[in-house]
C-alpha atoms as one frame of an Amber mdcrd trajectory, in Angstrom:
protein
   0.026   0.010  -0.032   1.535   3.325  -1.026   1.963   6.158   1.417  -0.467
   9.044   1.260   0.921  12.200  -0.265   1.124  15.369   1.827   0.951  18.898
   0.806   2.533  21.771   2.842   1.218  25.234   2.685   3.252  26.974   0.133
   5.225  30.185   0.773   5.100  33.093  -1.678   7.979  33.077  -4.130   8.760
  35.877  -6.535   7.496  34.830  -9.952  10.098  34.573 -12.683  10.764  37.853
 -14.345   9.020  39.790 -11.519  10.413  42.955  -9.678  10.221  43.478  -5.966
   9.926  47.099  -5.041  10.674  48.251  -1.485   8.823  51.435  -1.216  10.426
  53.724   1.501   8.766  56.870   2.558  11.290  59.667   3.065  12.354  60.646
   6.735  10.568  63.328   8.500  11.098  66.705   6.664  11.478  70.143   8.166
   8.261  71.634   9.790   6.316  74.165   7.938   6.356  77.579   9.393   3.703
  80.290   9.097   4.689  82.886   6.557   7.860  80.923   5.408   7.272  78.836
   2.211   9.375  75.790   1.405  11.675  76.336  -1.588   9.972  74.999  -4.752
  11.294  72.457  -7.420   9.182  72.405 -10.528   6.372  73.849  -8.398   6.642
  71.173  -5.686   7.577  71.996  -2.106  11.149  70.880  -1.436  11.955  70.825
   2.288  15.107  69.226   3.600  15.095  66.432   6.280  14.693  67.352   9.796
  17.297  66.109  12.358  14.739  63.369  13.269  14.435  62.536   9.632  18.225
  61.977   9.409  18.104  59.647  12.247  15.284  57.820  10.551  17.414  57.586
   7.370  20.176  55.967   9.306  17.784  53.462  10.813  16.126  52.471   7.401
  19.713  52.087   6.044  20.629  49.795   8.937  17.391  47.765   8.211  17.898
  47.394   4.495  21.676  47.153   4.310  21.720  43.304   4.557  18.950  42.963
   1.653  20.013  41.928  -1.823  19.190  45.187  -3.440  20.029  45.676  -7.102
  19.233  49.420  -7.555  18.100  52.488  -5.677  15.631  55.075  -6.909  14.838
  58.515  -5.614  12.643  61.420  -6.782  13.553  64.924  -7.929  12.804  66.166
  -4.385  15.717  66.273  -1.949  14.088  64.703   1.015  14.055  61.364  -0.862
  17.768  61.646  -1.902  18.742  62.621   1.696  16.953  59.580   3.034  18.503
  57.221   0.519  22.043  58.578   0.963  23.205  56.460   3.871  22.100  53.112
   2.159  23.635  54.310  -1.125  26.929  54.673   0.622  26.740  51.419   2.332
  25.756  49.417  -0.743  28.036  51.333  -3.051  25.119  52.186  -5.336  24.344
  55.488  -7.172  20.521  56.303  -6.873  18.734  56.759 -10.064  16.127  59.594
 -10.326  12.632  58.766 -11.330  10.936  62.135 -11.523   7.427  60.688 -11.998
   7.514  59.174  -8.461   7.638  62.711  -6.882   4.737  63.701  -4.552   1.259
  64.699  -5.842   1.148  68.343  -6.853  -0.902  70.287  -4.341  -1.627  73.420
  -6.336  -2.205  76.455  -4.242  -1.378  74.503  -1.070   2.155  73.775  -2.057
   5.117  75.197  -0.119   3.768  74.104   3.360   0.204  75.465   3.249  -1.162
  71.835   2.854   0.123  70.899   6.418  -1.343  74.086   7.900  -4.756  73.603
   6.259  -5.018  69.899   7.139  -4.025  70.565  10.772  -6.679  73.342  11.059
  -9.422  71.484   9.529  -9.904  73.723   6.386 -13.184  72.968   4.679 -11.476
  71.869   1.542  -9.121  69.541   3.664 -12.302  67.924   5.070 -13.800  67.560
   1.523 -10.482  66.170   0.223 -10.654  63.380   2.966 -14.330  62.723   2.323
 -13.982  62.404  -1.535 -10.574  60.882  -1.356  -8.998  63.034  -3.952  -6.311
  65.771  -3.811  -7.682  67.702  -6.794 -10.328  69.443  -4.710  -7.472  71.727
  -3.908  -7.380  74.645  -6.343  -4.724  73.967  -8.946  -3.786  70.472  -7.580
  -2.838  67.687  -9.969  -5.797  65.839 -11.394  -6.324  62.401  -9.886  -6.162
  60.488 -13.171  -3.046  62.127 -14.247  -1.390  61.431 -10.818  -2.514  57.754
 -11.018  -1.087  57.339 -14.547   2.178  58.943 -13.998   3.105  56.818 -10.936
   1.916  53.571 -12.561   4.021  54.412 -15.660   7.040  55.035 -13.521   6.598
  51.679 -11.754   6.365  49.969 -15.009   9.596  51.546 -16.245  11.431  50.447
 -13.071  10.014  46.922 -13.277  10.988  46.631 -16.965  14.575  47.682 -16.139
  14.988  45.291 -13.233  13.416  41.867 -13.873  14.205  39.260 -11.134  15.607
  41.940  -8.842  14.785  43.761  -5.626  14.833  47.550  -5.926  14.534  50.121
  -3.068  12.386  53.132  -4.126  12.549  56.314  -1.883   9.453  58.231  -2.478
   6.465  60.064  -0.860   3.439  59.236   1.261   0.925  60.214  -1.285   2.737
  58.133  -3.948   2.901  55.103  -1.878  -0.743  55.407  -0.929  -1.719  55.592
  -4.596   0.500  52.638  -5.651  -0.890  50.393  -2.894  -4.535  51.366  -3.704
  -3.726  50.449  -7.318  -2.147  47.263  -6.234  -5.137  46.141  -4.166  -8.084
  47.799  -5.936  -8.769  49.814  -2.759 -10.232  53.149  -2.305  -7.783  55.997
  -3.207  -6.871  56.977   0.306  -6.961  53.539   1.828  -3.246  53.340   2.271
  -2.594  57.010   2.957  -0.744  57.779   6.202   2.497  55.747   5.941   4.936
  56.692   8.485   8.179  58.492   7.723  10.908  56.055   6.856   8.511  53.186
   6.740   8.786  50.205   4.223   6.088  48.954   2.068   6.744  46.102  -0.412
   5.034  45.266  -3.719   5.959  42.582  -6.347   5.279  43.669  -9.902   4.668
  41.011 -12.556   3.449  42.643 -15.646   0.104  44.176 -15.040  -0.296  42.266
 -11.872   0.928  43.648  -8.580   1.141  41.802  -5.331   1.073  43.681  -2.034
   3.578  41.877   0.423   4.048  44.459   3.233   2.612  47.705   4.395   4.053
  50.537   6.657   6.690  48.243   8.261   8.328  50.508  11.061  10.136  47.780
  13.054  13.420  49.627  12.632  12.001  52.756  13.981  10.648  51.420  17.291
  11.994  53.075  20.477  14.876  51.489  22.165  16.182  49.729  19.090  19.810
  50.587  18.269  21.137  51.363  14.819  23.225  48.367  13.698  26.694  49.615
  12.537  27.263  49.129   8.831  30.186  49.248   6.680  30.311  50.650   3.066
  30.841  48.202   0.414  33.999  48.951  -1.601  33.477  50.228  -5.041  34.821
  48.037  -7.883  38.637  48.907  -8.210  38.750  50.765  -4.892
């Protein structure tokens, strides 16, 4: 009599040709101050990291330095480049700029006004949350345009890095939009990712798998930053 076959529960494996994207929200940026606008880059507010944000950048570097990462991407806004910088040094990688993963454009609320109006419960901020769309703000980027540009950016990265894991340093609104697209959720379902958190999707053509959301284990109080050594560059 033959033995009965058994079947273990299967673990997820990256499909052949797929790309893993580690979506890292930038570290905390400088606070907005009444009457002082952030500098603008192509119309987008461009604050630097705060001191806390630099600590967060070191912590996310410590967390990811042991990962097999084939490439780093940042946006055209400096808070993402500053967050990626410690990891770039350790891995010996030069971050590539993917401009279309920059934050949603907030129209008349750029430069820091968005934070003020949301904090104070401005009527348009309440409407934005109710309707789950940024383009209720005067002059803000249309929802469809935002959705298409970030999806196209992910498609370009995936096409360039099959069978690889890539770290993408980007923005809270972008991560929220990408995860909503990955899951078919409402537009703001994944808004509110923490600074320097890690989310994780696997891109297989038109199919995206959500593997992790808002992982902040490396930011927990009391955890020390593991010392890391830069990887020598070729020929160095």
